C-alpha positions in Angstrom: 63.0 4.4 -165.8 61.3 4.9 -169.1 58.3 3.0 -170.5 58.2 2.1 -174.1 55.4 3.8 -175.9 52.9 1.7 -178.0 53.3 1.9 -181.7 51.1 4.5 -183.3 49.2 2.0 -185.5 48.5 -0.5 -182.7 45.0 -2.3 -182.5 43.7 -5.1 -180.1 44.0 -8.7 -181.3 40.3 -9.7 -181.7 41.1 -13.3 -182.5 42.3 -13.8 -178.9 38.8 -12.7 -177.6 37.0 -15.5 -179.5 39.3 -18.2 -178.6 37.7 -21.6 -177.7 38.7 -21.2 -174.1 36.9 -17.8 -173.7 33.8 -19.0 -175.5 33.5 -22.0 -173.1 33.7 -19.6 -170.1 31.0 -17.4 -171.5 28.7 -20.4 -172.1 29.2 -21.6 -168.5 28.2 -18.2 -167.2 25.1 -18.0 -169.4 24.0 -21.5 -168.2 24.3 -20.5 -164.5 22.3 -17.3 -165.2 19.6 -19.3 -166.9 19.3 -21.8 -164.0 19.0 -18.9 -161.5 16.3 -17.3 -163.6 14.2 -20.5 -163.8 14.6 -21.1 -160.0 13.3 -17.5 -159.4 10.3 -18.0 -161.7 9.3 -21.3 -160.0 9.7 -19.8 -156.5 7.2 -17.0 -157.3 4.6 -19.3 -158.9 1.4 -19.9 -156.7 1.2 -23.3 -155.1 -1.8 -25.5 -155.9 -4.5 -25.7 -153.1 -4.2 -29.4 -152.4 -5.6 -29.3 -148.9 -9.2 -28.3 -149.9 -9.4 -30.5 -152.9 -11.5 -33.6 -152.6 -10.2 -36.6 -154.6 -12.3 -37.4 -157.6 -13.5 -40.8 -158.5 -11.1 -42.3 -160.9 -13.9 -43.8 -163.0 -16.1 -40.7 -163.1 -15.9 -36.9 -163.6 -18.2 -36.4 -160.5 -16.4 -35.1 -157.4 -16.8 -37.1 -154.2 -18.6 -35.3 -151.3 -19.3 -36.3 -147.8 -22.9 -36.5 -146.7 -25.0 -37.2 -143.6 -28.5 -38.6 -143.4 -30.1 -37.3 -140.2 -33.2 -38.9 -138.8 -36.2 -36.8 -137.7 -36.4 -36.8 -133.9 -37.3 -34.6 -130.9 -34.7 -31.9 -130.4 -34.7 -29.2 -127.7 -33.8 -25.7 -128.7 -32.1 -23.1 -126.5 -31.9 -19.3 -126.5 -28.4 -17.9 -126.0 -28.0 -14.3 -124.8 -26.2 -12.2 -122.3 -27.5 -10.7 -119.1 -26.6 -8.6 -116.1 -26.8 -9.5 -112.4 -28.9 -6.9 -110.5 -30.3 -6.4 -107.1 -34.1 -6.1 -107.3 -34.2 -3.5 -104.4 -31.7 -1.8 -102.1 -32.5 -1.1 -98.4 -31.2 2.1 -96.7 -29.6 1.6 -93.3 -31.3 3.9 -90.9 -31.6 3.6 -87.1 -34.9 3.8 -85.2 -33.2 5.3 -82.2 -30.9 8.3 -81.8 -27.6 8.2 -79.9 -23.9 7.5 -80.0 -22.6 4.3 -81.6 -20.9 2.2 -79.0 -20.3 -1.0 -81.0 -20.1 -1.9 -84.8 -20.0 -5.5 -86.1 -17.4 -6.5 -88.6 -20.2 -7.6 -90.9 -21.3 -4.0 -91.2 -18.6 -3.0 -93.7 -18.8 -2.6 -97.4 -18.5 -5.9 -99.2 -19.5 -8.0 -96.2 -22.3 -10.5 -95.8 -24.6 -10.7 -92.8 -27.3 -13.1 -91.5 -30.9 -12.4 -90.7 -31.4 -10.8 -87.2 -27.6 -10.6 -86.7 -26.7 -7.6 -84.5 -24.9 -5.2 -86.6 -24.7 -2.0 -84.6 -25.4 -0.9 -81.0 -26.4 2.6 -79.8 -25.7 3.8 -76.2 -28.7 2.3 -74.3 -28.3 4.3 -71.0 -31.0 7.0 -71.8 -33.4 4.3 -73.0 -32.8 2.1 -70.0 -33.5 5.0 -67.7 -36.7 5.7 -69.6 -37.7 2.1 -69.1 -37.0 2.2 -65.4 -39.0 5.4 -65.0 -41.9 3.8 -66.9 -41.8 0.7 -64.6 -41.9 3.0 -61.6 -44.9 4.9 -63.0 -46.6 1.6 -63.4 -46.0 0.6 -59.8 -47.4 4.0 -58.7 -50.5 3.6 -60.9 -51.2 0.2 -59.4 -50.8 1.5 -55.9 -53.2 4.3 -56.7 -55.8 1.8 -57.8 -55.4 -0.2 -54.6 -55.9 3.1 -52.6 -59.0 4.0 -54.6 -60.6 0.6 -54.1 -59.9 0.7 -50.3 -61.5 4.2 -50.1 -64.5 2.9 -52.0 -65.1 0.0 -49.5 -64.9 2.4 -46.5 -67.2 4.9 -48.2 -69.8 2.2 -49.1 -69.8 0.8 -45.5 -70.4 4.3 -44.0 -73.2 5.0 -46.4 -75.0 1.7 -45.7 -74.9 2.5 -41.9 -76.4 5.9 -42.4 -78.8 5.0 -45.2 -79.7 1.3 -44.8 -81.5 -0.2 -47.8 -80.8 2.7 -50.1 -78.7 2.3 -53.3 -75.1 3.6 -53.0 -74.4 6.5 -55.3 -71.5 6.2 -57.8 -69.6 9.1 -56.3 -70.0 7.7 -52.8 -68.6 4.3 -54.0 -65.8 6.2 -55.8 -66.3 4.2 -59.0 -65.1 7.1 -61.3 -61.9 7.4 -59.3 -61.4 3.6 -59.5 -61.9 3.7 -63.3 -59.5 6.6 -63.6 -56.9 4.6 -61.6 -57.3 1.7 -63.9 -56.8 4.0 -66.9 -53.6 5.3 -65.4 -52.3 1.7 -65.1 -53.1 1.1 -68.8 -51.2 4.2 -69.7 -48.2 3.2 -67.6 -48.1 -0.2 -69.1 -48.1 1.3 -72.6 -45.2 3.5 -71.6 -43.3 0.5 -70.3 -43.9 -1.3 -73.6 -42.8 1.7 -75.6 -39.7 2.1 -73.5 -38.8 -1.6 -73.9 -39.2 -1.2 -77.7 -37.0 1.9 -77.8 -34.4 0.1 -75.7 -34.5 -2.8 -78.2 -34.0 -0.4 -81.1 -30.5 0.5 -79.8 -29.5 -3.0 -81.1 -29.7 -2.7 -84.9 -30.3 -5.7 -87.1 -32.2 -6.6 -90.3 -34.7 -9.5 -90.9 -32.9 -11.0 -94.0 -29.6 -12.4 -95.1 -27.9 -9.6 -97.0 -24.8 -7.9 -98.4 -23.4 -4.5 -97.5 -22.7 -2.1 -100.4 -22.1 1.0 -98.3 -21.7 1.9 -94.6 -20.5 5.0 -92.8 -21.2 3.8 -89.3 -18.2 4.2 -87.0 -17.6 3.8 -83.2 -18.4 7.1 -81.4 -20.5 8.5 -84.2 -23.8 10.1 -83.3 -26.7 8.8 -85.3 -30.2 10.4 -85.6 -33.4 8.4 -85.9 -34.3 7.6 -89.5 -31.0 9.2 -90.8 -29.5 6.8 -93.4 -25.9 5.8 -92.8 -25.5 3.1 -95.5 -27.1 0.7 -98.0 -27.6 -3.1 -98.3 -29.6 -5.5 -100.4 -31.1 -8.9 -99.5 -29.5 -11.9 -101.1 -32.9 -13.1 -102.1 -33.3 -10.0 -104.3 -30.3 -10.9 -106.5 -31.4 -11.9 -110.0 -30.2 -12.0 -113.6 -31.9 -9.8 -116.2 -31.7 -10.8 -119.8 -33.3 -9.3 -122.9 -34.8 -11.5 -125.6 -36.6 -10.8 -128.9 -40.3 -11.4 -129.3 -39.5 -14.4 -131.5 -37.2 -15.9 -128.9 -39.9 -15.2 -126.2 -42.4 -17.1 -128.3 -40.0 -20.1 -128.6 -39.6 -20.3 -124.9 -43.3 -20.4 -124.1 -44.4 -21.2 -121.4 -41.5 -19.1 -120.0 -42.0 -19.2 -116.2 -40.0 -22.0 -114.6 -37.7 -22.8 -117.5 -34.1 -23.7 -116.5 -31.1 -21.7 -117.8 -27.4 -22.1 -117.5 -25.4 -19.1 -116.3 -21.7 -18.8 -117.2 -19.3 -16.1 -115.9 -15.6 -15.9 -115.0 -15.2 -19.6 -115.8 -18.0 -20.6 -113.4 -21.2 -22.3 -114.4 -24.4 -22.3 -112.4 -28.1 -23.0 -112.8 -31.0 -20.5 -112.7 -34.7 -20.5 -113.2 -36.9 -17.9 -114.9 -39.2 -16.4 -112.3 -41.0 -13.7 -114.3 -41.1 -11.7 -117.5 -41.6 -8.0 -118.2 -45.3 -7.0 -118.6 -44.6 -5.4 -122.0 -41.9 -5.1 -124.7 -39.4 -2.2 -124.6 -40.8 0.6 -126.7 -37.4 1.3 -128.4 -35.8 -2.1 -128.8 -39.0 -4.2 -128.9 -37.3 -6.7 -126.6 -38.7 -8.5 -123.5 -36.9 -8.8 -120.2 -36.6 -12.1 -118.3 -35.7 -12.3 -114.6 -33.8 -15.4 -113.5 -33.2 -16.6 -110.0 -29.9 -18.3 -109.2 -30.4 -21.7 -107.6 -28.6 -23.4 -104.8 -27.9 -20.2 -102.8 -25.2 -19.2 -105.3 -24.2 -15.5 -105.4 -22.8 -13.2 -108.1 -22.2 -9.5 -107.3 -24.6 -7.0 -109.0 -23.1 -5.6 -112.2 -21.6 -8.9 -113.3 -22.1 -9.7 -117.0 -23.0 -13.3 -117.7 -23.8 -15.6 -120.7 -27.2 -17.2 -120.5 -28.4 -20.4 -122.2 -32.1 -20.9 -121.6 -33.4 -24.4 -122.4 -36.5 -24.3 -124.6 -39.1 -26.9 -125.4 -38.4 -30.1 -127.4 -39.7 -29.9 -131.0 -40.9 -33.1 -132.8 -40.0 -34.0 -136.4 -36.8 -31.9 -136.5 -33.2 -32.3 -137.5 -30.2 -31.2 -135.4 -27.6 -30.1 -138.0 -24.0 -29.4 -137.2 -22.1 -26.3 -138.2 -20.4 -28.2 -141.0 -23.6 -28.3 -143.0 -24.1 -24.5 -143.1 -23.6 -22.6 -146.4 -23.8 -18.9 -147.1 -27.1 -17.2 -146.4 -28.1 -20.1 -144.1 -28.6 -22.5 -147.1 -28.1 -26.2 -147.0 -26.7 -28.3 -149.9 -28.0 -31.8 -150.5 -27.0 -34.4 -153.0 -29.9 -35.6 -155.2 -29.5 -37.9 -158.3 -25.8 -37.1 -158.5 -26.0 -33.2 -158.4 -25.9 -30.5 -155.8 -29.3 -29.1 -154.8 -29.7 -26.0 -152.6 -32.3 -26.1 -149.8 -33.5 -23.3 -147.5 -34.6 -25.1 -144.3 -37.0 -23.8 -141.8 -34.8 -22.9 -138.9 -36.6 -23.3 -135.5 -33.8 -22.4 -133.1 -30.4 -23.2 -131.8 -29.0 -26.0 -129.6 -25.6 -26.6 -128.0 -24.8 -29.1 -130.8 -26.0 -27.2 -133.8 -29.1 -25.8 -135.5 -32.6 -27.2 -135.1 -34.6 -27.2 -138.4 -37.8 -28.7 -139.5 -37.3 -32.1 -141.0 -37.2 -32.2 -144.9 -36.4 -34.5 -147.7 -32.6 -34.8 -147.7 -32.3 -36.8 -151.0 -29.1 -38.7 -151.0 -27.8 -36.8 -148.0 -26.8 -33.4 -146.6 -23.4 -32.3 -147.8 -20.9 -31.5 -145.0 -17.4 -30.0 -145.1 -15.7 -28.0 -147.8 -16.5 -28.6 -151.5 -14.0 -26.4 -153.2 -15.0 -25.1 -156.6 -18.5 -26.6 -156.6 -21.9 -25.0 -156.6 -25.6 -25.8 -157.2 -26.0 -28.2 -160.1 -22.5 -29.6 -160.0 -22.1 -33.3 -160.4 -21.1 -35.1 -157.3 -20.8 -38.6 -155.9 -22.0 -38.7 -152.3 -20.2 -40.8 -149.7 -21.5 -41.1 -146.1 -19.3 -39.2 -143.7 -17.7 -41.2 -140.9 -19.1 -40.5 -137.4 
């Protein structure tokens, strides 16, 4: 099948391209493109910050700001810091008697508590019981020897008086040295009995305080030697919290001893009391150490990190300012005669509800909250903040 060739002098019909129908289509496409371009521009434009803006007074150019007018009062400061639970001293477990272990209490295990004078360990008492029995027998023999010497003395004195009437009886004849020697033997025997009883009592091991076991190697059948350590404990009374405070904070808390503090750790809250301070500042940090005693028999294991809030003295003629009043560099803004004035208050300390500062002239009030775009000298209209 053959296709007819185009004429040699053929050219497109341009009038058909600019017909009214084609032009209308092009205009529609251009309108759609223009709308899309405008939508893209508006989508990329930044939104105005309406949330931080404070509505202006319709009748004035001054911006409305919220203010508070605190009253001078007595406010207690507190010092917040961190501390560590420590045991003041550890006690080495060492028996006073040598021998094989025949019984071990469940409380004598790492991580267990024990009571004062509770029996924790028992050493085989047989050798010590035999020693006590022998000492008791020696005491009986010594007492019998004294009775014998006294009887011999009476017989000897009677014979001497028959042979030498009216003459004084010599000491050797009366056997007084032998009697004194027998009495001394009794005293020695009694001392040996007491020593044997003490050694027998030492086979039952206990401690004179309530405590906590941190380490113990005592096991049934183990042979222990006298004064050979086999573990370590600490007294519950020796547990305390050590915190470090600056010299300025230490001055704020004077007098320090007896002040109450709140200890927080692992979601728990407990009370403590300052019992002592370090005798001198640390040479490197220039910090002082405070020792706090947990109250109410509460216990935290040594090594626990805690948050500590120590209650300080109440200061007269002070303001307690909330965090919303704080500006950069610790400044405070007040409204005075319709303009913002910057104030640098005398900060005395912290409290749970804010900052304690020395009372000052607040003008028309202390500005709180955000004041977008304003600064010192800006015109404002103060409105008292709702409580």
